[in-house]
ROTOR-565859 format. One record per residue (C-alpha): residue number from 1; x, y, z. Coordinates in nm, 2 decimals. Example, Ala and Ser with C-alpha at 12.3 -4.5 7.8 and 13.67 -1.06 7.14 Angstrom:
% ROTOR-565859
+-----+--------+--------+--------+
!   k !     c1 !     c2 !     c3 !
+-----+--------+--------+--------+
!   1 !   1.23 !  -0.45 !   0.78 !
!   2 !   1.37 !  -0.11 !   0.71 !
+-----+--------+--------+--------+
***
This chain:
% ROTOR-565859
+-----+--------+--------+--------+
!   k !     c1 !     c2 !     c3 !
+-----+--------+--------+--------+
!   1 !  11.14 !  10.29 !  15.87 !
!   2 !  11.00 !  10.47 !  15.57 !
!   3 !  10.71 !  10.36 !  15.36 !
!   4 !  10.81 !  10.23 !  15.01 !
!   5 !  10.72 !  10.47 !  14.73 !
!   6 !  10.44 !  10.36 !  14.50 !
!   7 !  10.54 !  10.24 !  14.16 !
!   8 !  10.47 !  10.53 !  13.93 !
!   9 !  10.57 !  10.34 !  13.62 !
!  10 !  10.83 !  10.45 !  13.37 !
!  11 !  11.01 !  10.78 !  13.43 !
!  12 !  10.89 !  11.07 !  13.22 !
!  13 !  11.11 !  11.34 !  13.06 !
!  14 !  11.08 !  11.68 !  13.22 !
!  15 !  10.74 !  11.86 !  13.15 !
!  16 !  10.92 !  12.14 !  12.96 !
!  17 !  11.07 !  11.88 !  12.72 !
!  18 !  10.74 !  11.72 !  12.65 !
!  19 !  10.57 !  12.05 !  12.58 !
!  20 !  10.86 !  12.17 !  12.36 !
!  21 !  10.85 !  11.84 !  12.16 !
!  22 !  10.48 !  11.88 !  12.08 !
!  23 !  10.52 !  12.25 !  12.00 !
!  24 !  10.80 !  12.16 !  11.75 !
!  25 !  10.58 !  11.88 !  11.61 !
!  26 !  10.29 !  12.13 !  11.55 !
!  27 !  10.54 !  12.38 !  11.40 !
!  28 !  10.67 !  12.10 !  11.16 !
!  29 !  10.31 !  12.03 !  11.05 !
!  30 !  10.25 !  12.40 !  11.00 !
!  31 !  10.57 !  12.49 !  10.82 !
!  32 !  10.53 !  12.20 !  10.58 !
!  33 !  10.17 !  12.28 !  10.51 !
!  34 !  10.06 !  11.95 !  10.66 !
!  35 !  10.29 !  11.74 !  10.44 !
!  36 !  10.48 !  11.62 !  10.76 !
!  37 !  10.37 !  11.54 !  11.11 !
!  38 !  10.08 !  11.30 !  11.05 !
!  39 !  10.08 !  10.92 !  10.98 !
!  40 !   9.85 !  10.63 !  10.94 !
!  41 !   9.83 !  10.37 !  11.21 !
!  42 !   9.98 !  10.03 !  11.12 !
!  43 !   9.97 !   9.69 !  11.28 !
!  44 !  10.26 !   9.79 !  11.51 !
!  45 !  10.24 !  10.17 !  11.55 !
!  46 !   9.97 !  10.41 !  11.63 !
!  47 !   9.90 !  10.69 !  11.38 !
!  48 !   9.90 !  11.06 !  11.43 !
!  49 !   9.62 !  11.31 !  11.35 !
!  50 !   9.56 !  11.67 !  11.40 !
!  51 !   9.24 !  11.75 !  11.60 !
!  52 !   9.07 !  12.08 !  11.57 !
!  53 !   8.83 !  12.19 !  11.84 !
!  54 !   8.66 !  12.51 !  11.94 !
!  55 !   8.79 !  12.66 !  12.26 !
!  56 !   8.53 !  12.63 !  12.54 !
!  57 !   8.60 !  12.98 !  12.67 !
!  58 !   8.75 !  13.16 !  12.38 !
!  59 !   8.54 !  13.03 !  12.09 !
!  60 !   8.86 !  13.02 !  11.88 !
!  61 !   8.97 !  12.72 !  11.69 !
!  62 !   9.24 !  12.52 !  11.86 !
!  63 !   9.46 !  12.23 !  11.73 !
!  64 !   9.64 !  11.94 !  11.88 !
!  65 !   9.83 !  11.65 !  11.73 !
!  66 !   9.74 !  11.32 !  11.90 !
!  67 !   9.80 !  10.95 !  11.85 !
!  68 !   9.52 !  10.72 !  11.73 !
!  69 !   9.42 !  10.39 !  11.59 !
!  70 !   9.12 !  10.27 !  11.39 !
!  71 !   8.84 !  10.06 !  11.54 !
!  72 !   8.61 !   9.99 !  11.25 !
!  73 !   8.48 !  10.32 !  11.12 !
!  74 !   8.58 !  10.50 !  11.45 !
!  75 !   8.91 !  10.64 !  11.55 !
!  76 !   9.04 !  10.60 !  11.91 !
!  77 !   9.27 !  10.82 !  12.11 !
!  78 !   9.35 !  10.90 !  12.47 !
!  79 !   9.31 !  11.22 !  12.67 !
!  80 !   9.65 !  11.20 !  12.83 !
!  81 !   9.83 !  11.53 !  12.81 !
!  82 !  10.17 !  11.37 !  12.77 !
!  83 !  10.09 !  11.17 !  13.08 !
!  84 !  10.08 !  11.49 !  13.29 !
!  85 !   9.80 !  11.50 !  13.55 !
!  86 !   9.58 !  11.78 !  13.40 !
!  87 !   9.33 !  11.69 !  13.13 !
!  88 !   9.45 !  11.81 !  12.79 !
!  89 !   9.28 !  12.13 !  12.67 !
!  90 !   9.16 !  11.96 !  12.35 !
!  91 !   8.96 !  11.71 !  12.55 !
!  92 !   8.80 !  11.98 !  12.77 !
!  93 !   8.71 !  12.17 !  12.46 !
!  94 !   8.57 !  11.85 !  12.29 !
!  95 !   8.36 !  11.78 !  12.60 !
!  96 !   8.20 !  12.12 !  12.57 !
!  97 !   8.16 !  12.10 !  12.19 !
!  98 !   8.18 !  11.73 !  12.09 !
!  99 !   8.16 !  11.79 !  11.71 !
! 100 !   8.52 !  11.83 !  11.60 !
! 101 !   8.74 !  11.81 !  11.28 !
! 102 !   9.04 !  11.58 !  11.24 !
! 103 !   9.31 !  11.62 !  10.98 !
! 104 !   9.44 !  11.28 !  10.86 !
! 105 !   9.70 !  11.18 !  10.61 !
! 106 !   9.43 !  11.13 !  10.35 !
! 107 !   9.22 !  11.44 !  10.42 !
! 108 !   8.99 !  11.61 !  10.67 !
! 109 !   8.70 !  11.44 !  10.83 !
! 110 !   8.43 !  11.55 !  11.08 !
! 111 !   8.36 !  11.35 !  11.40 !
! 112 !   8.15 !  11.34 !  11.71 !
! 113 !   8.36 !  11.25 !  12.02 !
! 114 !   8.27 !  11.07 !  12.34 !
! 115 !   8.45 !  10.89 !  12.62 !
! 116 !   8.44 !  10.51 !  12.61 !
! 117 !   8.30 !  10.34 !  12.91 !
! 118 !   8.27 !  10.00 !  13.07 !
! 119 !   8.36 !   9.70 !  12.85 !
! 120 !   8.42 !   9.91 !  12.55 !
! 121 !   8.68 !  10.12 !  12.74 !
! 122 !   8.85 !   9.80 !  12.86 !
! 123 !   8.86 !   9.65 !  12.51 !
! 124 !   9.00 !   9.98 !  12.35 !
! 125 !   9.25 !  10.02 !  12.63 !
! 126 !   9.38 !   9.67 !  12.58 !
! 127 !   9.41 !   9.73 !  12.21 !
! 128 !   9.62 !  10.05 !  12.28 !
! 129 !   9.85 !   9.83 !  12.50 !
! 130 !   9.95 !   9.64 !  12.18 !
! 131 !  10.11 !   9.96 !  12.07 !
! 132 !  10.26 !  10.05 !  12.41 !
! 133 !  10.36 !   9.77 !  12.65 !
! 134 !  10.42 !  10.03 !  12.93 !
! 135 !  10.06 !  10.17 !  12.90 !
! 136 !   9.95 !  10.08 !  13.25 !
! 137 !  10.27 !  10.21 !  13.40 !
! 138 !  10.23 !  10.54 !  13.22 !
! 139 !   9.87 !  10.56 !  13.33 !
! 140 !   9.97 !  10.51 !  13.70 !
! 141 !  10.15 !  10.85 !  13.69 !
! 142 !   9.81 !  11.03 !  13.67 !
! 143 !   9.58 !  11.08 !  13.97 !
! 144 !   9.28 !  11.03 !  13.74 !
! 145 !   9.17 !  10.77 !  13.50 !
! 146 !   9.29 !  10.84 !  13.14 !
! 147 !   8.99 !  10.88 !  12.92 !
! 148 !   8.98 !  10.66 !  12.61 !
! 149 !   8.82 !  10.89 !  12.35 !
! 150 !   8.61 !  10.75 !  12.06 !
! 151 !   8.57 !  10.96 !  11.74 !
! 152 !   8.26 !  10.86 !  11.55 !
! 153 !   8.23 !  10.98 !  11.19 !
! 154 !   7.96 !  11.24 !  11.14 !
! 155 !   7.71 !  11.18 !  10.86 !
! 156 !   7.78 !  11.53 !  10.73 !
! 157 !   8.13 !  11.46 !  10.67 !
+-----+--------+--------+--------+
***
């Protein structure tokens, strides 16, 4: 008799498809000069922003488009890498240099990033679940806890 397989949650598309989708999304943003590819969060949908970090090894500017929602003056996203197991490069870069820039529909803003912990993390995770009912199922696919990332506005901009 074989052991039952653990429930890994919803099935993901192949990794190559997820990577190609995000590459096309970044290309759309670039080709349109930023006129397409970003959106504000609404009551029912998360928004999309473009994060710019400095590479922890290269020192070069890197960009990633991620989902987010607003929590007072802060923005909240998750370091999930398309639900793949490795941490996303933007999050590794932001941990090394936590002062980042975000391009939003209404302009560019500067933030300091940090991982939410404890009760704050639980509250922010539950709020994200409003946008994605399958959140816990997706998260079970990773061998590590998915970081909830808080972007706090910097006073300089």
